[in-house]
N, C-alpha and C positions, 0 to 999 in steps of 0.2 A: 385735159385730154379725154377722149371717149373711153368707154369701157373696154374696148379692144386693146388698149395700151397697157392694161394692168394684168397681173397674174402671170403664172408660168406660161411660157410660149409653147405652142404645139405646132403641128404641121399646118394648121389653118391660120396662123398669125402672119403678119407681114414680116418681111426679111429684116427690116430695121428693128423690130421688136426682139428678134433673136439675137441680133448684134448687141442691142442694149442689155439683154440678159447676160451675155458673155462679159461685157465690160463692167456691169454692176457687180458680177461675181469677183472680178479682178480688183475692183475698187472698194470692196465691201468693208475692209478694216482701215481704210485711209480717211482721215479727217481733213477734208479740203478747206474747212472753215478757218484753219490756222494760217492759211496762205493768203496774204494780203497783196493784191496787185494795185496798181495806181488807181486813184479814185475816179479818174476820167477814162479808165480802160473799159471797153465794152465787153471784154472777155472775162469770164469768171475762171477761177483756177480749175474747177472740174471740167468746164467746157474746153479749156485750153488743152488739158491733158488728154481728154477724150478725142479731140480733133487731131492732136499730135499722134496718138496711137493709130487712129484710122488712116491718117496721112502715111504712116509707115507701112500699113497693110495694103494700100491701094496699088494697083498695077497699071494705072494710067501712065502714059508715055512721058509726060513732063511733070515737074514738081508743082507747077501752078495748077495743073488739072487735078493732081492728087489732092491738093489743098481744097480746091472747090468741092470736090466730091466728099472729102472728109468733113468739111464745114456743113454741107447740106445734111449728111447723115447725123452728125452730132446734134444739130439743131432739131432734127426730127425726133431723134431718140430721147433727148433730154427735155423735149417739149418747150424749147426756148421760143417765147413769143416775140421778143425783141432780138433779132439775130445780131451777133457780134460783127465787128468790122470785116468787110469782105476783101481787104487789101492783103495780098500774100506777103508783101514786104513788111507790113506791120505785124502780121502773125509771126513771121520768121524772126524779126527783131526781138519780139517778146519771148519767143521760144528759146532763142540763143541765150538770153539773160537767165531764164529759169531752168534750162535743161540740167545744169549740174545739180540743182536741188531736187528736181524731179527724178533724176537717175538714182540718187541716193535714197529717196523716199520709196520709189517703186521697187528698187532692188531689195530693200528690207521687207517690203510687203510681199513680194513674190517668194522670198525665202520662207516667210511664215506660212504662206500657202502650201509650199512644198512639204514643210514639216507636218502641217495639219492634215493634208490630204493623202500623203504617201508615207506614213510613219514606218511601214514595212520595207520601204525601198531606200531609206536613208543610209543604212549601214550595209557594208559588205565585209564579211569575215570579222565583224566587230568594229570596223573602222568607218568613219565618214571619208569615203574615198573620192579623191579629186584627180583629174588630169589637167595638164596645162600644155598649151602650144600656141604658137604665133602664126600669123598669116598676113598677107598684104591685100589691100583693096585699092584699085586704081582710081585716079581722079583726073578731071580735065586739066590740061597743061596750061593753066593760067598763071599770071605773075603771083597772085595772092597764094595759090596752092603751092607753087614751086618754092616761094620764100618760106613757107611754113612746114611743108612736108617732104620736100626733096632731100636727097642725101646730102650730108654736110660737104662732101667733096665736090658735088655738082654746083654748090652755091659759091664756092671760092672762085675768085677771078684768076685769070692767067691760065697757062697751059697745064693740063692735068697729066700726070704720069699714067701711061697705059697699063692696065692690069693684065698681066700675061695669062691669068686664069680665066679671063672672060672669053666665052666661046662665041657669043653672038652680039650684034649691035643692039638687039631688042632689049637686053638686060640693062644697057646703059640708057636707052631711051625711056624706059618705063620706071623712072625714078620718082615721079610725082605720085606717091602712094601713101596711104595710111597704114601703119603697122598696128595690128590688133593682137594682143595677147589675152587669151581667155582662160579663166579658171572654170573647169567643167566638172559637174557633179556626176560621177559614174553611175550611181544608183538610180537616179531619176532620168538620166540622159538629158539634163537641162543645164543651162549656164548658171554660174554662181556669181561671177564678177568678171570684169575685163578692164584693160587699160589701152589707151590709144596714144600714138606718137608718130613722129616722122618715119619714113621708110627704112632708115638705118637705126631704128631704136633697138635697144637690148631687151630681149624677152626675159633675160635673167633679172634685169633691174625691174621690169614690170612685175614679175613674179614675187620679187622681194617686197614690193610695195603692197601686194595683195595678201601676204602671209598673215597679217593681223586680222583679216576677215575670216580666217578659218575657224571652225568650231573646235572644241576639245576632241581628242581622240581622232584627229585627222591623219590621213595618209595620202601623200602625193605620189602619183604614178606618172612619171615623166620620161621623156625620151632623152637621147644623148646630148641634145643642145643645152640642157640644164645641168651643166657640169661645173664643178668647182668647189674647192675647200670652203670658201667663205659662204657660198650659197647654201651648201649642205649644213653648215653650222647655224646659219640663220633659220633654216627650217627647224632644226632641233631646238633652238632658243624659243621659237614660236610654239613649241609643243607638238610639232607635226613629225611623224615618221615619213619615210619615203621609199619608193622603189624606182631605180633609175637604170636605164639601159646604158651599157658602156661598151667601148670598142678598144682597138689596139692603141689609141692615143692615151689611154688611162694606165698609169703605172701604179701597181699595187705591191705590197710587201707581205712576206711571210716570215715566220721565225723571228719576230721582233722581241719576243719575251716581255711584251707590255701587259698582256693579260693571259688568262688560261688558254692554252692552245687547243684548237678544234679544227677539224678538217676543212670546214667551209668558211672559217673566219679569215679575213684578210684585213690589211691596214692600208688606209689611204693617207699618205704623209708626204706631200711635196717637199722638195729640198728647201725651198724658201721658207716654208712654215717651220721646218725642223730647225733651221738656223735662227729663226725668231723665237725659238723655244715654245712653239705652239704644239699641243699634244696631237698624236696621231688619232685618226678616226677609225674606230673599229666597226667593220661592216661584215655582212654575210653575202657571199657570192653564190648565186643560184644560176645554174646553166639549164636552159630549156631547149628542147629540140623544135625548131620552127619547121615550116613546110619545106624550106630549102636549105636553111643554114641554122646553126646553133644561135641562140639568143642568150647573151650574158647580162645578167641583172645584178645590181647591188642593192641591198636593202639595209636600213638601219634597225630593223626588227631582228634581233639576234636569235630569239627563241623560235624554234620550229613549232612548238606547241601554240604559241601566240599567232604565228602566221606560217602556215604550212606551205610546202612547195606547191601543192595543188592550188591553194588560194593565191599564191604569187602569180601563177600562170593565169588564173581566172581574172585577177585584177588587171594584169598587163593586157590581156585580150580585150577588156572593156575600154581600155584607153583609146581604141580605134574610134570610139564614138565621137571624139572631138574632131577627128579628121572628117567624119561624115557631116558634122555640124558645119564646118567651113565649106564643104561642098554644097550643102543645102543653102547656106547663106549666099554663096556667090553664084551658084548655077540655078538651083530651083527657085530661090527667092529673088534672083536676078539682081544681086548687089555686087557683082564682080567689078563694076565701075559705077561710082556714084555720079550724080549729075550736078552737084553744086560747084559753082565756079569761084566762090569765095571761101577762104579757109575756115572762117568761123561757121559758115553755113554747112560746110563739108563735115565738120566735127559734129554738128547737131544732127545732120542726116545719118551719119554713121552710128551715133548713140541711139537714135530712135529706131534704126533698122535692127540693131541688136535687141533693144527692148521689145520691139514689135514681134520679132520672131519668138522670143522667150515667152511673151504674154500669150501669143497664139498657141504655142505648143503646150503651155501650162493649162490653159482652159480646155484644149482638146483632150489632153490626158485625163483631166478631171472628169470630163463628160464620158469618156470611154470607160473609166473606172466605175462610174455610176451605172453603166450598162453591162458591168461584169466582163469587160474586155481587158486584154493585156495592154497597158499603156506603152510597153516597150515595142509593140508592133505598130505604133503610129506611123503612118506614111506622111512625110512632109508634103509631097506633091498633092496627095488627096486632101490634106488639111488646107492647103492654100486654095485649092479649087473651091472648097466649101465656103471659106470666109470671103473670098473675092467674088464669088457668084452672088452671095448675099449682099455685098456692097454694090455690085453693078445693078441689081434688081431690087434695091432696098425699098422702093415704093410699092412693090407688087406682092401678092400672096403666092407662095410657091405651090407647085403641083405636088401631089402626094409622092413622097420619097425624094423630093428636091429641096426640102428645107434644110437649114444649117445642121440641125441635130441628126437628121437621117443621113446626111452626107458625111458627118463625122463618124457615125457608126461603121460605115464601110471604108473609111480612110485608113486602111490597114495595109501593111506590106504583104506582097504575095508570098506564098509558100513554095514557089517553084524552086526546085533544087538544081542549081546550075553546076553540072558535072564537067562539062567540057572546059579545057583550059582556054585562056584568052588567046585569040588568034593573032594578036599583035605582039606577043611576048618576044618573038624572034625577028621582029621587023628590023631591017638593016639600019634604018636611021634612028631607031629608038635608043635613047640613052641607057646604056647598061651600067648601072651603078654597082661598084664593087662592094660586096657585103662587108659589114664591119667585122674585123677579126677579133680574136680573143684579147682580153686585157693583158698587158705586159706584167707578169707576176715574177718577182725576183725575191731571193732571200735577203734579209736585211744585212747591211754591212756592220762590221764591229763598231764603227763610229755611230751609226744609227741606233744600235742597241745601247751604247753608252749614253747617248743623248736621251733616249726613251727612258732609261733608268733614272737619269737626273730629273727629268720632268715628272716622272711618277713619284719620286721622293719629295719633290717640291710641292706636290698637291695641285698642280695646274691641270684643270680638266675642261673638256668641252662636253656638250650634251651627248655626243655620240661615242664617248669613250666608255669602256666597261671596266 
């Protein structure tokens, strides 16, 4: 290639060179030579991964048009003289086969990049803090998608019992969806891992499967959906502490005489676990005052010196980042409904949508840090405009201030203080959700105290007992 294709890009380079620089930074520590595709395959591993990433970034209306654009940019950026096959079906068939391996490989590479580039943002209050939450993405209602992703009840033949809690028919119609449970790193505001499944998947099961991917000194900040004795014990066994919001459906005990009494210590001990001679879980109850209602949090970190009340509030406030991530994924990134009509293709499209948004945000934060900007102020909308404009005009030279790097510098959230309350808060048809009440706290019964003493003397312990 000519001299213009080498060296660091500036405002005078072509758009495709800036894209190539971004992708090369992402792929810097990945050895693609270890990946062996078929001998007769016209795609190399590096070209396939690069095209897949650009395919996920593209904003073309159809998946075929996205592939064509991604293939053109990949060939131009990598300097491929013999372009790979132009068949979208062949590309997707190959990508379906290799996506599980690519997801594992890129996930590990992106985590290393996060640790190298943002060492000061890895820990909050001394912990690797993570949030977790689930959401659904719609799919076309094809037979393949329904058989794989529809709720189990909708797949069974025969008449289905009506759910009295269902309020609208749309909830029953929109059953062809992918459930995504994401593990979210609170310090860098970037994903860490995720799991996909049918629309009736259990986010608790997904989280259990991801616990082994947590580093040491981790702390999970989770909402009320991640509730249960077994799940909390699994977190402890994985070496992770947690902060979880609870409501009136959670029953806690006091005066169990299982450990030293303290005002904020409570016991979580379901009757079923007590009958099975499983030990009670000793937790700390922290009550925070929200904007409208009190927030009740349980944490496995019993020491106030190790995790202060102020840091509990700070960590739980940062959990909102995962809600914004799903909003950006579905609205800003336009992945509310995927376009694949085949179940295997839909899984690949969902995986690369998540990888693409992660890669884009990781590189944008890296560049903003190099310009001494705060990566936490990255605007997803501005970031998407920068990368997608470079893709649309990849053959041309940008005007001053319109190159990828200049647009990333100004891709920041506005500092406008929105003081007025939302105008639709009291809208008549808006669903007014009842706030979660306080947990149900009772004194232990004599039978519970005797059973606790028996378990204590027998030496049966769980990770959360003191």
